[in-house]
TITIDREN-610082 format. One line per field, with one value per residue (C-alpha): residue number from 1; residue in three letters; x, y, z. Coordinates in nm, 3 decimals, padded with zeros to 5 digits. Example, Ala and Ser with C-alpha at 12.3 -4.5 7.8 and 13.67 -1.06 7.14 Angstrom:
BEGIN
i 1,2
aa ALA,SER
c1 01.230,01.367
c2 -00.450,-00.106
c3 00.780,00.714
//
This chain:
BEGIN
i 1,2,3,4,5,6,7,8,9,10,11,12,13,14,15,16,17,18,19,20,21,22,23,24,25,26,27,28,29,30,31,32,33,34,35,36,37,38,39,40,41,42,43,44,45,46,47,48,49,50,51,52,53,54,55,56,57,58,59,60,61,62,63,64,65,66,67,68,69,70,71,72,73,74,75,76,77,78,79,80,81,82,83,84,85,86,87
aa MET,GLY,LEU,ILE,ASN,VAL,THR,GLN,MET,GLU,SER,GLU,LYS,SER,TYR,ARG,PRO,ARG,LEU,SER,ILE,GLU,ILE,THR,GLU,ASP,GLN,ASN,ALA,ASP,LEU,LYS,ALA,LEU,ILE,PRO,TRP,GLY,VAL,LYS,ASN,ALA,LEU,PHE,SER,ILE,ILE,ILE,ASP,ASP,VAL,ILE,LYS,LYS,LEU,LYS,ALA,HIS,GLY,THR,MET,PHE,ILE,ALA,ALA,VAL,LEU,GLN,ARG,LYS,ILE,THR,LEU,ASP,ASP,TYR,THR,LYS,PHE,GLU,VAL,GLU,ASP,ASP,ASN,THR,ARG
c1 -01.083,-00.795,-00.384,-00.315,-00.031,00.202,00.351,00.026,-00.060,00.288,00.252,-00.117,00.008,00.290,00.075,00.112,-00.069,00.135,00.067,00.209,00.218,00.361,00.629,00.858,01.220,01.302,01.091,01.264,01.614,01.525,01.396,01.679,01.916,01.728,01.581,01.827,01.869,01.602,01.424,01.141,00.899,00.882,00.875,00.591,00.402,00.411,00.286,-00.006,-00.136,-00.142,-00.312,-00.551,-00.645,-00.745,-00.941,-01.131,-01.168,-01.229,-01.302,-01.297,-01.248,-00.902,-00.844,-00.958,-00.750,-00.447,-00.516,-00.549,-00.264,-00.423,-00.211,00.112,00.267,00.379,00.062,-00.133,-00.083,-00.219,-00.513,-00.842,-01.187,-01.399,-01.748,-01.905,-02.181,-01.897,-01.747
c2 03.260,03.312,03.221,02.886,02.897,02.621,02.560,02.477,02.242,02.048,01.995,01.868,01.599,01.494,01.474,01.166,01.064,00.999,00.783,00.923,00.766,00.789,00.538,00.513,00.601,00.212,00.160,00.428,00.335,-00.052,00.082,00.282,-00.001,-00.295,-00.145,-00.049,00.277,00.366,00.056,00.140,00.305,-00.012,-00.249,-00.045,-00.016,-00.393,-00.475,-00.176,-00.344,-00.686,-00.528,-00.365,-00.703,-00.877,-00.603,-00.602,-01.004,-00.988,-00.628,-00.557,-00.896,-00.871,-00.550,-00.695,-01.000,-00.788,-00.545,-00.822,-01.003,-01.263,-01.286,-01.122,-00.996,-01.352,-01.432,-01.200,-01.407,-01.734,-01.542,-01.682,-01.658,-01.925,-01.912,-02.041,-02.221,-02.437,-02.568
c3 -02.299,-02.063,-02.087,-01.954,-01.707,-01.858,-01.513,-01.405,-01.689,-01.638,-01.256,-01.329,-01.602,-01.344,-01.066,-00.848,-00.549,-00.265,00.073,00.368,00.712,01.049,01.162,01.433,01.476,01.508,01.190,00.954,01.064,01.012,00.660,00.561,00.664,00.550,00.177,-00.076,-00.225,-00.477,-00.414,-00.150,-00.398,-00.612,-00.294,-00.152,-00.474,-00.506,-00.138,-00.203,-00.538,-00.322,-00.077,-00.277,-00.455,-00.162,-00.039,-00.349,-00.285,00.105,00.182,00.579,00.632,00.549,00.745,01.032,01.015,00.959,01.212,01.457,01.372,01.243,00.901,00.829,00.530,00.464,00.483,00.243,-00.072,00.078,00.254,00.180,00.354,00.444,00.411,00.719,00.553,00.358,00.673
//
């Protein structure tokens, strides 16, 4: 058995996946100005959790509604898909 690299073990334990997306310069400036220091991670983690819940419940219908701007962040918690057969 070979020697275990302690630094490698520590970095594997502390690995946290990250989400990296491109944003505009205006979006970046607004986020910096509007979100208090140290709050961005917590804020976006909650938003991601909410989006995941909606995706699990509604799948691509939720994605389509967001991309078509039929719903906004204000609507996410209210979003429900009506079954065409129940109308």
